[in-house]
C-alpha positions as CSV (number, residue, x, y, z in Angstrom):
1,X,0.2,-0.4,-0.1
2,X,1.6,3.5,-1.1
3,X,2.2,5.8,2.3
4,X,0.4,9.2,2.3
5,X,3.4,11.5,1.5
6,X,3.8,9.2,-1.8
7,X,-0.1,10.3,-2.4
8,X,0.1,13.4,-1.4
9,X,3.1,13.5,-3.9
10,X,1.4,12.0,-6.6
11,X,-1.6,14.5,-6.2
12,X,1.0,17.5,-6.5
13,X,2.7,16.0,-9.5
14,X,-0.9,15.8,-11.1
15,X,-1.7,19.8,-10.9
16,X,-0.9,22.3,-13.7
17,X,3.0,23.7,-13.1
18,X,1.0,26.7,-12.4
19,X,-0.2,25.2,-9.3
20,X,2.3,23.2,-7.9
21,X,4.4,25.8,-5.8
22,X,1.0,26.6,-4.4
23,X,0.3,23.4,-3.3
24,X,3.8,22.3,-1.9
25,X,4.0,25.6,0.2
26,X,0.0,24.8,1.4
27,X,1.4,21.1,2.6
28,X,4.7,22.7,4.0
29,X,2.5,25.0,6.5
30,X,0.4,22.2,7.2
31,X,3.3,20.1,8.2
32,X,4.7,22.8,10.1
33,X,1.3,23.9,11.8
34,X,0.9,20.2,12.8
35,X,4.8,20.4,14.2
36,X,6.5,23.5,14.3
37,X,9.9,21.7,14.9
38,X,9.7,19.3,11.9
39,X,12.7,21.7,10.3
40,X,14.8,21.2,13.4
41,X,17.7,18.0,13.7
42,X,17.4,15.4,15.9
43,X,20.5,14.6,17.7
44,X,21.2,11.6,15.6
45,X,21.1,14.0,13.3
46,X,23.2,16.6,14.1
47,X,25.7,14.0,15.1
48,X,26.0,12.3,11.8
49,X,26.1,15.7,9.9
50,X,29.1,16.8,12.6
51,X,30.8,13.3,11.3
52,X,30.3,14.4,8.1
53,X,31.9,17.9,8.4
54,X,34.6,16.5,9.9
55,X,35.6,13.5,7.4
56,X,35.0,16.5,4.7
57,X,37.8,18.8,6.1
58,X,39.8,16.3,6.7
59,X,39.6,15.2,3.4
60,X,37.8,12.1,3.6
61,X,35.6,12.2,0.8
62,X,34.5,9.9,-2.3
63,X,35.0,11.9,-5.8
64,X,32.2,11.8,-7.9
65,X,34.5,10.0,-10.9
66,X,34.9,7.3,-8.3
67,X,31.0,6.5,-8.4
68,X,29.1,4.3,-10.1
69,X,25.9,6.1,-11.1
70,X,24.7,3.6,-13.4
């Protein structure tokens, strides 16, 4: 069964391009009204981002050419 987010995305995709931005802003307002902290990172997300930034600053990165994008 399709989850609610997938259903909403499918409905927004069916709209004319001129209405999609309005629909996305409306959904965003609904989510923020339901959970004002939605845009804040969880402690686990903050830790993962800090670790990733530390890796990046120390040159521990993967070059685009090294990734098989197919």
